[in-house]
C-alpha positions as CSV (number, residue, x, y, z in Angstrom):
1,M,-44.3,-46.0,-1.2
2,D,-47.3,-47.0,-3.7
3,G,-50.0,-44.3,-3.8
4,D,-52.6,-45.6,-0.8
5,M,-51.2,-43.7,1.9
6,L,-52.6,-42.4,5.1
7,L,-51.4,-38.7,6.5
8,A,-51.4,-38.5,10.4
9,V,-51.2,-35.3,12.1
10,D,-50.6,-34.6,15.9
11,I,-51.7,-30.9,16.9
12,G,-49.9,-29.9,20.1
13,N,-49.6,-26.9,21.6
14,T,-45.9,-26.3,20.6
15,H,-45.6,-28.2,17.8
16,I,-47.6,-29.9,14.8
17,T,-46.3,-33.1,13.8
18,L,-47.3,-34.7,10.8
19,G,-46.1,-38.0,9.0
20,V,-47.0,-40.1,6.0
21,F,-48.0,-43.8,6.5
22,D,-47.7,-46.7,3.6
23,G,-49.3,-49.5,5.5
24,K,-47.7,-49.7,8.9
25,K,-44.7,-48.0,7.8
26,L,-43.8,-44.5,8.7
27,G,-42.2,-42.6,5.6
28,P,-41.6,-38.7,5.5
29,R,-42.4,-37.1,8.9
30,W,-42.4,-33.4,9.8
31,R,-42.5,-31.1,12.8
32,I,-43.7,-27.6,12.2
33,A,-44.6,-24.6,15.0
34,T,-47.9,-24.4,16.2
35,V,-49.3,-21.0,15.1
36,I,-52.8,-20.4,16.3
37,E,-53.4,-17.4,13.7
38,R,-52.5,-20.4,10.6
39,T,-55.5,-20.5,8.3
40,S,-57.3,-23.3,6.4
41,D,-55.5,-22.2,3.4
42,E,-52.1,-21.6,5.0
43,F,-52.5,-25.3,6.5
44,G,-53.4,-26.6,3.1
45,L,-50.4,-25.1,1.1
46,Q,-48.1,-26.1,3.4
47,M,-49.4,-29.5,3.6
48,L,-49.1,-29.5,-0.3
49,G,-45.6,-28.1,-0.2
50,L,-44.6,-30.8,2.4
51,L,-45.7,-33.5,0.0
52,R,-44.2,-32.3,-2.8
53,H,-40.8,-31.9,-1.3
54,S,-40.8,-35.6,-0.4
55,G,-41.9,-36.7,-4.1
56,L,-45.5,-37.1,-3.1
57,K,-48.8,-36.0,-4.5
58,K,-52.2,-35.2,-3.1
59,E,-53.9,-38.3,-4.9
60,D,-51.2,-40.5,-3.0
61,I,-53.1,-39.6,0.4
62,R,-56.3,-42.1,0.6
63,G,-56.8,-41.1,4.5
64,A,-56.2,-38.7,7.2
65,I,-56.3,-38.7,10.8
66,V,-55.9,-36.0,13.5
67,A,-55.2,-35.9,17.2
68,S,-55.4,-32.4,18.5
69,V,-55.1,-30.6,22.2
70,V,-55.6,-27.5,20.4
71,P,-59.3,-27.1,19.6
72,T,-59.1,-23.7,17.7
73,L,-56.7,-25.2,15.3
74,T,-58.9,-28.4,14.7
75,S,-61.6,-27.2,12.2
76,G,-59.2,-25.2,9.9
77,L,-57.2,-28.2,9.8
78,L,-60.1,-30.2,8.7
79,E,-61.2,-27.7,6.1
80,S,-57.6,-27.8,4.8
81,F,-58.1,-31.6,4.2
82,S,-61.2,-30.9,2.4
83,K,-60.4,-28.3,0.3
84,Y,-56.8,-29.4,-0.8
85,L,-56.6,-33.0,-0.5
86,E,-60.3,-34.0,-0.8
87,L,-60.3,-36.0,2.3
88,D,-62.5,-36.1,5.3
89,A,-60.6,-37.0,8.1
90,I,-61.0,-39.1,11.6
91,V,-60.9,-36.7,14.5
92,V,-59.8,-38.6,17.8
93,D,-62.5,-38.2,20.1
94,A,-64.8,-40.1,22.3
95,G,-66.8,-41.6,19.6
96,V,-63.6,-43.2,17.8
97,K,-62.2,-46.5,18.6
98,T,-58.8,-46.7,20.1
99,G,-58.5,-49.9,21.7
100,V,-57.7,-48.2,24.9
101,S,-60.0,-48.6,27.9
102,I,-59.7,-45.7,29.9
103,R,-60.0,-45.9,33.7
104,C,-60.0,-42.1,34.8
105,D,-62.5,-40.3,36.6
106,D,-63.7,-38.5,33.7
107,P,-62.3,-40.2,30.2
108,R,-63.4,-36.8,28.4
109,Q,-60.5,-34.8,30.4
110,V,-58.0,-37.4,28.9
111,G,-56.0,-35.9,25.8
112,A,-56.2,-37.5,22.9
113,D,-52.5,-37.6,22.3
114,R,-52.3,-39.3,25.6
115,V,-54.7,-41.7,24.4
116,V,-53.0,-42.5,21.0
117,D,-49.7,-42.8,22.6
118,A,-51.3,-45.6,24.8
119,A,-52.7,-47.1,21.6
120,A,-48.9,-47.2,20.2
121,V,-47.5,-48.9,23.5
122,R,-50.2,-51.6,24.0
123,A,-49.5,-52.7,20.4
124,L,-45.8,-52.1,19.8
125,Y,-44.1,-52.4,23.3
126,G,-46.6,-54.4,25.6
127,Y,-47.6,-53.4,29.3
128,P,-47.3,-52.6,31.9
129,A,-45.8,-49.2,31.0
130,C,-45.2,-45.8,31.9
131,I,-44.9,-43.1,28.7
132,V,-43.0,-40.5,29.5
133,D,-43.8,-37.4,27.0
134,F,-41.3,-34.5,26.6
135,G,-43.8,-32.0,25.4
136,T,-45.0,-28.3,26.2
137,A,-45.7,-30.3,29.1
138,T,-43.7,-33.3,30.6
139,T,-46.4,-36.0,30.9
140,F,-46.3,-39.6,32.7
141,D,-48.9,-42.2,31.2
142,A,-49.8,-45.4,33.1
143,I,-50.9,-48.3,31.3
144,S,-51.8,-51.4,33.6
145,D,-50.7,-54.9,33.3
146,S,-54.2,-55.5,31.7
147,G,-53.1,-52.7,28.9
148,E,-56.0,-50.0,30.6
149,Y,-55.0,-46.6,30.5
150,L,-55.0,-45.4,34.4
151,G,-54.0,-41.8,34.4
152,G,-50.7,-40.2,35.1
153,A,-48.9,-37.2,36.1
154,I,-48.3,-33.8,34.3
155,A,-45.3,-31.3,34.8
156,P,-44.3,-28.3,33.1
157,G,-42.0,-28.9,30.5
158,I,-38.2,-28.3,30.5
159,E,-38.7,-25.5,27.7
160,I,-41.7,-23.7,29.9
161,A,-39.4,-23.8,32.7
162,A,-36.6,-22.2,30.6
163,D,-38.8,-19.4,29.6
164,A,-40.0,-19.0,32.9
165,L,-36.5,-18.3,34.2
166,F,-35.6,-15.8,31.3
167,H,-39.2,-14.1,31.6
168,R,-39.2,-14.0,35.2
169,A,-35.5,-13.6,36.3
170,A,-34.0,-10.0,35.0
171,K,-30.4,-11.2,34.6
172,L,-31.1,-14.5,33.7
173,P,-30.2,-15.6,30.0
174,R,-32.4,-17.6,27.5
175,V,-30.5,-20.8,27.0
176,D,-30.8,-24.2,24.7
177,I,-31.3,-27.3,26.3
178,V,-28.1,-28.9,25.7
179,R,-25.6,-30.7,28.1
180,P,-23.1,-28.4,29.9
181,P,-19.4,-29.3,30.6
182,N,-20.2,-30.3,34.1
183,V,-23.0,-30.4,36.5
184,I,-21.4,-27.4,38.3
185,G,-21.9,-24.6,36.1
186,R,-18.7,-22.2,36.1
187,N,-21.1,-19.3,34.3
188,T,-24.6,-18.5,34.4
189,R,-25.5,-19.9,31.1
190,H,-23.9,-23.6,32.0
191,A,-25.5,-23.3,35.3
192,I,-29.0,-23.1,34.0
193,Q,-28.6,-25.6,31.8
194,S,-27.2,-28.0,34.5
195,G,-30.4,-27.0,36.6
196,L,-32.6,-27.7,33.6
197,L,-31.5,-30.8,32.0
198,F,-30.2,-32.7,35.3
199,G,-32.8,-31.2,37.5
200,Y,-35.2,-32.9,34.9
201,V,-33.6,-36.3,34.6
202,G,-34.2,-36.5,38.3
203,L,-37.5,-35.4,37.7
204,V,-38.0,-38.3,35.4
205,Q,-36.0,-40.9,37.5
206,Y,-38.1,-40.3,40.4
207,M,-41.5,-40.1,38.9
208,V,-40.7,-43.1,36.7
209,E,-39.6,-45.2,40.0
210,R,-43.1,-44.1,41.6
211,F,-44.7,-45.5,39.0
212,R,-42.9,-48.5,39.0
213,L,-44.2,-49.0,42.7
214,E,-47.8,-49.0,41.6
215,L,-47.5,-50.6,38.2
216,G,-44.8,-53.4,39.3
217,S,-41.3,-54.1,38.8
218,D,-41.6,-55.3,34.8
219,M,-43.1,-52.2,33.8
220,K,-41.4,-50.7,30.5
221,V,-40.7,-47.0,30.2
222,I,-41.1,-45.6,26.8
223,G,-40.0,-42.0,26.2
224,T,-41.3,-39.7,23.1
225,G,-41.4,-35.8,22.2
226,G,-39.1,-33.7,21.2
227,L,-36.5,-33.8,24.2
228,A,-36.6,-37.7,24.8
229,E,-33.1,-38.8,23.3
230,T,-31.3,-35.6,25.0
231,I,-32.9,-37.0,28.7
232,S,-32.2,-40.3,27.8
233,R,-28.5,-39.9,27.0
234,E,-28.1,-38.6,30.5
235,S,-30.2,-41.8,32.6
236,D,-30.7,-45.5,31.9
237,I,-34.1,-45.3,33.1
238,I,-36.0,-44.9,29.6
239,D,-36.2,-48.4,28.0
240,V,-37.3,-47.1,24.4
241,V,-37.0,-43.8,22.9
242,A,-39.9,-43.6,20.3
243,P,-39.9,-39.9,19.1
244,W,-43.0,-40.7,16.9
245,L,-45.0,-42.9,19.2
246,T,-48.0,-40.4,18.8
247,L,-48.0,-40.8,14.7
248,E,-47.8,-44.6,15.1
249,G,-50.6,-44.5,17.6
250,L,-52.8,-42.6,15.0
251,Q,-51.7,-45.5,12.2
252,I,-53.1,-47.6,14.8
253,V,-56.6,-46.1,15.7
254,W,-56.7,-45.4,12.0
255,S,-56.8,-49.1,11.2
256,L,-59.1,-49.6,14.1
257,N,-61.7,-47.0,12.2
258,K,-61.5,-48.0,8.7
């Protein structure tokens, strides 16, 4: 990397993902917990620490762009950019060019991360496409054969389902989302893991096939988010696993707004 870099940040409900681009090439990237109480000073010091750990200086970062679905954290992050990196960041909102035409009833209701994902898929993978994002929610987004964002579907995320079982059922333990030895669990832990993992595989397969009926047989399926690889190992329904899709989309949007 040569000192003229972009810092891209995606603020989600569970995690904040950060990545540094040198041109179009994604270099160091990190995933940290979303903490509502985190102050701008904490943001700034944490960013400097992450950069330093990767051998970078704040002077190397010449631009910044943010997508956020947590408005209460956005202002603090922008303040930290200004104070610690001496940068004014672009925030993906209604006034920013994304290259994506949104064909929903109210485009303002579409989360910035979903629009940015659509921008990435349009540029990198083509269309029509279905984007499956395994985040706090499991979202399905539809890109038409002309590259328009049509809308999608939202289901509770797999980790939300696991937490709900733990909190609402007195005798059920909290479990890690990993593959159990068999579909038929021989103990409570394996039974929960089976229901969560294989149940969500079934959810994804069914939803993707329903999207395919509306978008066409040549629809590509792109999986992203923390559990995309775990789900894709259990099914051939996902064509491409792109764990850093939102960051890649942020770089594309940045290039349209320089």
